[in-house]
C-alpha positions in Angstrom: -21.3 18.6 -13.0 -18.0 17.0 -13.9 -14.6 18.6 -14.0 -12.4 18.0 -17.0 -8.7 18.7 -16.8 -6.3 17.9 -19.7 -4.5 14.6 -19.4 -0.8 14.9 -18.5 0.2 14.7 -22.1 -2.4 17.2 -23.3 -2.2 20.9 -23.4 -5.2 22.8 -22.0 -5.1 26.4 -23.2 -6.8 29.8 -23.0 -7.8 29.1 -26.6 -10.1 26.4 -25.6 -12.4 29.2 -24.7 -14.7 29.9 -27.7 -14.0 33.3 -29.3 -10.4 33.5 -28.2 -7.3 33.4 -30.4 -3.6 33.8 -29.3 -0.6 34.9 -31.3 3.1 35.5 -30.4 5.7 37.6 -31.8 9.2 36.6 -30.6 12.2 38.9 -31.6 15.1 36.9 -33.0 17.6 39.6 -32.1 17.3 39.2 -28.4 14.9 37.5 -25.9 11.8 39.7 -26.0 8.4 39.7 -27.7 4.8 40.2 -27.3 1.6 38.1 -27.1 -1.9 39.1 -28.2 -5.1 37.6 -27.1 -7.7 38.3 -29.8 -11.5 38.4 -29.2 -12.5 39.7 -32.6 -16.2 39.4 -31.9 -15.9 41.4 -28.7 -15.7 40.2 -25.1 -16.6 41.8 -21.8 -13.4 42.8 -20.1 -12.2 43.5 -16.5 -8.7 44.0 -15.0 -7.0 44.0 -11.7 -3.6 45.5 -11.0 -1.9 44.3 -7.8 1.8 45.2 -8.3 3.1 48.6 -7.3 5.0 49.2 -10.6 2.6 48.6 -13.5 2.8 49.6 -17.1 -0.6 49.5 -18.7 -2.8 51.0 -21.4 -6.6 51.4 -21.5 -7.2 49.8 -18.1 -9.2 52.8 -16.9 -11.7 51.9 -19.7 -12.3 48.6 -18.0 -13.7 50.2 -14.9 -17.3 49.0 -14.6 -18.6 52.6 -14.3 -17.1 53.5 -17.7 -19.0 53.3 -21.0 -17.3 50.9 -23.4 -18.5 47.4 -22.6 -16.3 45.2 -24.8 -12.8 44.8 -25.8 -11.4 43.2 -29.0 -7.9 42.3 -27.8 -5.5 42.2 -24.8 -1.8 42.6 -25.3 1.0 41.3 -23.1 4.4 42.6 -24.0 8.1 42.7 -23.0 10.1 45.9 -23.5 9.0 47.7 -20.3 6.9 50.8 -21.1 8.3 51.0 -24.7 6.3 47.8 -25.3 3.1 49.5 -24.9 3.6 50.6 -28.6 2.6 47.0 -29.6 -1.1 48.0 -29.0 -0.8 50.5 -31.9 -0.1 47.6 -34.2 -2.9 45.5 -32.8 -5.3 48.4 -33.4 -4.1 48.7 -37.0 -4.7 45.0 -37.5 -8.2 45.2 -36.1 -9.1 48.4 -37.9 -8.2 46.9 -41.3 -10.8 44.2 -40.6 -13.5 46.6 -39.5 -13.3 45.6 -35.9 -13.9 48.1 -33.1 -16.2 50.3 -31.1 -18.6 52.0 -33.5 -18.3 55.8 -33.1 -20.3 56.4 -36.3 -17.4 58.1 -37.9 -14.9 55.2 -37.3 -14.6 51.9 -35.7 -12.1 52.2 -32.8 -10.6 48.9 -31.7 -10.4 48.5 -27.9 -7.1 46.9 -27.0 -5.9 47.1 -23.4 -2.3 46.2 -22.7 0.2 45.4 -20.0 4.0 45.2 -20.1 6.8 43.6 -18.2 10.4 44.6 -17.7 12.9 42.4 -19.7 15.4 45.2 -20.7 18.1 43.5 -18.6 18.3 40.5 -20.9 20.2 41.4 -24.1 20.3 44.7 -25.9 17.8 47.1 -24.2 17.5 49.1 -27.4 15.6 46.1 -28.9 12.0 46.0 -27.8 8.6 45.1 -29.2 7.0 47.9 -31.2 3.8 48.4 -33.3 5.0 46.1 -36.1 5.5 43.4 -33.5 2.0 43.7 -32.2 0.7 43.5 -35.8 2.7 40.3 -36.6 1.4 38.8 -33.3 -2.1 39.4 -34.6 -1.3 37.8 -37.9 0.0 34.8 -36.1 -3.1 34.4 -33.9 -5.0 31.1 -34.1 -7.3 29.0 -32.0 -4.6 26.4 -31.7 -2.9 25.9 -28.3 0.0 28.6 -28.3 3.6 27.7 -27.7 4.9 28.1 -24.1 8.2 29.0 -22.5 10.6 31.3 -24.3 8.1 32.9 -26.8 6.1 36.1 -27.0 5.9 38.1 -23.9 7.7 35.3 -22.1 10.8 35.4 -24.3 12.8 37.7 -21.9 11.0 36.8 -18.7 13.0 35.9 -15.6 12.2 34.8 -12.1 13.9 34.8 -8.6 15.4 38.2 -8.9 15.0 39.0 -5.2 18.8 38.5 -4.5 19.9 40.0 -7.9 19.9 39.1 -11.5 23.1 37.1 -11.2 21.1 34.6 -9.1 17.9 34.6 -11.1 16.5 32.0 -13.5 14.6 31.9 -16.8 10.8 32.5 -16.7 8.4 32.2 -19.6 4.8 32.2 -20.7 2.3 29.4 -19.9 -1.3 28.5 -20.6 -4.0 26.3 -19.0 -7.7 25.6 -19.1 -10.5 23.9 -17.1 -13.8 22.7 -18.5 -16.9 21.9 -16.6 -19.7 19.8 -18.1 -23.0 18.3 -16.9 -23.4 16.2 -20.1 -25.9 18.8 -21.6 -23.8 21.9 -21.7 -20.4 23.1 -20.5 -18.3 26.0 -19.6 -14.6 26.7 -20.0 -12.1 28.9 -18.2 -8.6 29.5 -19.5 -5.5 31.3 -18.5 -2.3 32.7 -20.1 0.5 34.3 -18.1 4.0 35.6 -18.8 6.0 35.0 -15.5 8.6 37.5 -14.9 8.5 37.6 -11.1 10.9 39.0 -8.6 9.9 36.1 -6.3 10.3 32.3 -6.5 7.8 30.1 -8.3 6.3 27.3 -6.3 4.5 24.2 -7.6 1.5 24.0 -5.1 0.9 20.4 -5.9 4.4 19.4 -5.0 4.7 22.1 -2.3 8.2 23.1 -3.4 10.1 25.9 -5.2 10.7 24.8 -8.8 12.4 28.1 -10.1 13.7 31.2 -8.4 16.7 32.7 -6.6 19.8 30.5 -6.6 22.5 30.1 -4.0 25.6 32.2 -4.4 27.4 29.4 -6.3 24.4 29.3 -8.8 24.1 25.6 -8.5 21.0 25.0 -6.5 17.7 26.8 -5.5 18.0 29.1 -2.5 14.5 29.3 -1.3 14.0 33.0 -1.1 11.6 33.1 1.8 13.7 30.8 3.9 16.7 33.0 3.2 14.7 36.1 4.3 13.6 34.4 7.5 17.3 33.5 8.2 18.1 37.1 7.9 19.9 37.2 4.6 19.8 40.9 3.5 18.2 41.9 0.3 20.1 44.0 -2.3 18.5 47.2 -3.5 15.9 46.5 -6.2 14.9 48.8 -9.0 11.1 49.5 -9.1 9.5 48.0 -12.2 12.3 45.5 -12.8 9.9 42.5 -12.7 6.2 42.0 -13.2 3.9 39.0 -14.0 1.1 39.8 -16.5 -1.7 37.6 -17.8 -5.3 37.1 -18.6 -8.1 34.7 -17.9 -11.1 34.1 -20.2 -14.3 32.2 -20.0 -17.1 31.4 -22.5 -19.9 32.4 -20.0 -21.6 35.7 -20.0 -20.4 38.3 -17.5 -20.9 42.0 -17.1 -18.0 44.4 -16.5 -18.2 44.3 -12.7 -18.3 40.5 -12.7 -15.3 40.4 -15.0 -13.4 42.6 -12.7 -14.2 40.4 -9.7 -13.0 37.4 -11.8 -9.7 39.2 -12.5 -9.3 40.0 -8.8 -9.8 36.4 -7.9 -7.5 35.2 -10.6 -4.6 36.9 -8.6 -5.0 34.1 -6.1 -3.4 31.9 -8.6 -0.3 34.1 -8.5 -0.4 34.1 -4.8 -0.3 30.3 -4.7 2.6 30.0 -7.0 4.8 33.1 -6.6 6.5 34.2 -3.4 6.8 37.1 -2.7 4.3 38.5 -5.2 2.7 41.9 -5.8 5.8 43.7 -4.6 6.9 47.3 -5.0 9.1 46.2 -8.0 6.4 44.2 -9.7 3.5 45.5 -11.8 1.4 42.3 -11.6 -1.7 42.7 -13.8 -4.5 40.3 -14.8 -7.2 40.9 -17.3 -10.4 38.9 -17.5 -12.4 38.3 -20.7 -16.0 36.8 -21.1 -17.0 35.8 -24.6 -20.5 34.8 -23.6 -20.5 31.8 -26.0 -21.7 29.3 -23.3 -25.4 29.1 -22.3 -24.4 28.3 -18.7 -25.1 30.9 -16.1 -22.8 29.9 -13.1 -22.0 32.1 -10.1 -19.1 34.5 -10.3 -17.7 32.7 -7.3 -17.3 29.6 -9.4 -15.8 31.3 -12.3 -13.4 33.2 -10.1 -12.3 30.1 -8.3 -11.6 28.3 -11.7 -9.8 31.3 -13.0 -7.4 31.3 -9.9 -6.8 27.6 -10.5 -6.2 27.9 -14.2 -3.8 30.8 -13.5 -1.9 28.8 -11.0 -1.5 25.9 -13.4 -0.4 28.3 -16.2 2.4 29.9 -13.9 3.8 26.4 -13.2 3.7 25.5 -16.9 5.4 28.7 -17.9 8.6 28.0 -15.9 8.6 24.2 -16.7 8.4 25.0 -20.4 11.1 27.7 -20.2 14.5 27.0 -21.7 17.7 28.3 -20.1 19.8 31.0 -21.7 23.4 32.0 -20.8 23.5 33.1 -17.1 19.8 32.1 -16.6 19.1 28.4 -16.1 15.7 26.9 -16.5 13.7 24.9 -14.0 14.4 21.8 -16.0 18.1 22.3 -15.8 18.0 22.8 -12.0 16.3 19.4 -11.5 19.6 17.7 -12.3 21.6 20.0 -10.0 
């Protein structure tokens, strides 16, 4: 079986997975927004929450012991817990199209959600709401979505371990991996909004590419090196960070298998964010299986590919980000 990765000038995306659409809503009034991953024909879902300060909706439903087997959308949103309101707009969009779990008296769309904290960037009174979720659905397509300062990544920041005044701009990124044996294929994709308290590392280069800056703000500090030197950490507010994302595959999985894939996908965060899964992060990854491929690979393989795609998406998120006042981007720091 051959491994197909996008060429350097191509954009692999979670939308390369059959049955998946993505749409962003970006608020023009301040850096915030939401991102919707639509699976209108239904997809088996799983989730794994590793951060200690999560903000989520409908994640209990994804437990393998619980009844509903498929979801119809996953929402990633800024706005802290206020951003969970975006799921209401997503449900309205799906209900209008007759999409949802059939209860005989109504079709109830299943739309789990997770949020990140971006209220410290701009006016905190402005946050994604139900209308934002609805607009993100209307924008959803199978095209590769925009990356960087859009959707749930609009207000994302990284490297907050030593305070926001030394942080950098985060963003949203996507990636995909395709395996083929010439007769059939499978695809695993990832999308992630990177809003980490820790540094972001490019595992290929083995170096920090975005994160905490030195006190003069001109160069990267290297947060873990600073910790090892004994530099004290300032008090951090719980829930002030969080990286949220989803992985998807076109193979058939049950809920237990999808949950394991979501767990393994967190390895992609561990390879690229340090520290990760902290008391101030609410790191959450969803997994979706559309079942469009005839391949029946092992869960070990799909989980390993999910972790790799997630790691690629994290790196792409910060490389695509653009700086805003007080929060430079990775691209800007290269010339420092």
